[in-house]
Structure formats: structure tokens, C-alpha cells
N, C-alpha and C positions, 0 to 999 in steps of 0.2 A: 610525532615525527613521521615524515614520509618515508616510505621504503626506498632505499638506495638500490639502483639496479646494477651499476658498475662504475668504475672510474672511466670517465669520458676521454681524458688525455693527460699526459704528463709533459713537462717542459724541461729541456736540458739547456744549460748555458753554453755559449760558444764564443771564442775570440775571433773566429773567422767564419762568417755565415756561408760564404761560397765553398770553403773547404768542408764544412759540416754537411752541406747539401750534397756535395760530391761523394763523401763517405757513405752517407745513408742511402743514396740512390744507387751508386755504382757497386759498393761492397755488399750492402744488405738487401738491395732491391726495393727500397721504399719508393712510393709514388708521391709526387708533390701534389698537395691539395691547394695550397695558396701561399703566396709570398706577400707580406704586408709591410707597410711603412718604410719602403725603400725610397726615402725622400731626403732632400737637403735639410729640411727641418729636423728629421730624425737623426741624421748624421751629426748635426750640430747641437744635439742634446735637447731637442724639442719633445713634444708629447709623443708617446708611443715608442715602441722599440722595433728595430728591424728584426723580423722574424719569418720563419717558414714553418708551415704545418705540413706534415707528411703522414702517410699511412703505410703500415706494415701489416698485411692481413687485415683483420678487423680493428686493429689498434691505431688510434690517432695520437700523434705526438708532435711536439714542436721543438725547434731550436731557436733561441733568442740571442742576438748579438749583445754582448755585455758592454757596459760603458767603461769598465776598468778591466785590465788584463787579469784573467784567471790564473792562479798559481798552478803549476804542474802537479798532478796526482802521483802518488807512489803506488806501485804494484798494479796487478790486474784484478784483484778481488778486494772488495770493500763496499762501504755504503755511502750514499745510497747507490743501489744497483737497479738498473732497468732491465727486466728480463722478459723475453718473448718465448712463447711456446711454439715449437716446430714439430713436424713429423720426423720419424726416425730417419728416413731417406734425406729429408731436407737438412737435417743436422750435418750429415756428411757433405752435402753440397755447400752448406754455409762454411764449414771448416775449409773446404777447397777454395772458396772465394776469399776467406781471410788469408790463407797462405798465398794465393795468387797476388793479393794486394799488399803483401808483406806486413800484415797486421799481426802483432804478437798475441798469442792466446794460450790459455791453460785448458787442457781437457782433450777429449771428453772425460769428465770425472763421473764415476758411478756414484749415484746416491745410495745412502745406507738403506738397509732393509727397513720397511715401514715408512720411509720417506716418500712423499708423492712424486718426487722427481727421480726419474730413472738415470738420466745423464744430463750433464751441463757442460757448456763451454763458456769460459769467461774471457773478456777482452775489453779494451778501452776504445772510445772514439778518439779522434785526433786532439780533443781538448781534455782528455783524461777522465771523461764520464765513464763510470763502470757499467758495463753491459754484459748480458749473458743470454744465451739461447738454451732452451731446455726441452727435453722429451719427457712427458709425464708417463707414469705407469698406467 
């Protein structure tokens, strides 16, 4: 088996591609890399899915428009959860951005002794995907 270097990207479902792009770029500061398959054929159930790939720091991730409405998620903590590492000062700025955009969140929560995460903040995107930001020890 070849040695795996890292996870290249993850993909999150969305009911509203524009709303998801707005959330990730304006609330979290993501940079858009590419928007794909925004065509009449895709809209009418053709091949491919309407999607956008973005970057937060070194992490590449995508949001894909779903063909059927996603059910709402309960709570701010659960799985799967997509978590990004941030610096200590950046966690404070991120919490301020969440508050400024009226995004509900839990935290910062202190990680227990011996756990590699010092502090975490949990929240959801507009589609209920569980997200978190963490500061490592």
C-alpha cells in the first residue's frame, strides 16, 4: 500500500449553494477555488452536481447542492463534524465573527488534560453540518 500523506478534501451537502458560499466566505473567511456544473443540465438532474470548492488555510473543502432537501440537524455537537485548527488569537476573532453573523455556537470549551485540543468552539453551517474550530496544545 502507498503511504497516505493527508486528507485532500472533504465535502459537505447543502440545500442552497449560494447561502453556503456566503456563510463560508463571509463568516469563516474561506476563499473560493472553483464553482462547477452551474448549468441547466445540472439543474435538471443531469450529470454532475452543482458544487463549489473553497479553501480555509491549507484545507480544501467543497459544498455540493443536494438533489433532495436535507433534513434539519439537532444541536450544535454531533457527527460527522468538520473541524479546523486555528491559532489562539484567531479563535477569538472567529467567535466574534460568529456572534456578528448571529451564528449560534458552544464554547470555547476547554479540552481535558491529556487531550490534544486545548479549546474548541462548535457551531453549524446554515444546512446543519456540524463544524468546529480548535486550538491545539
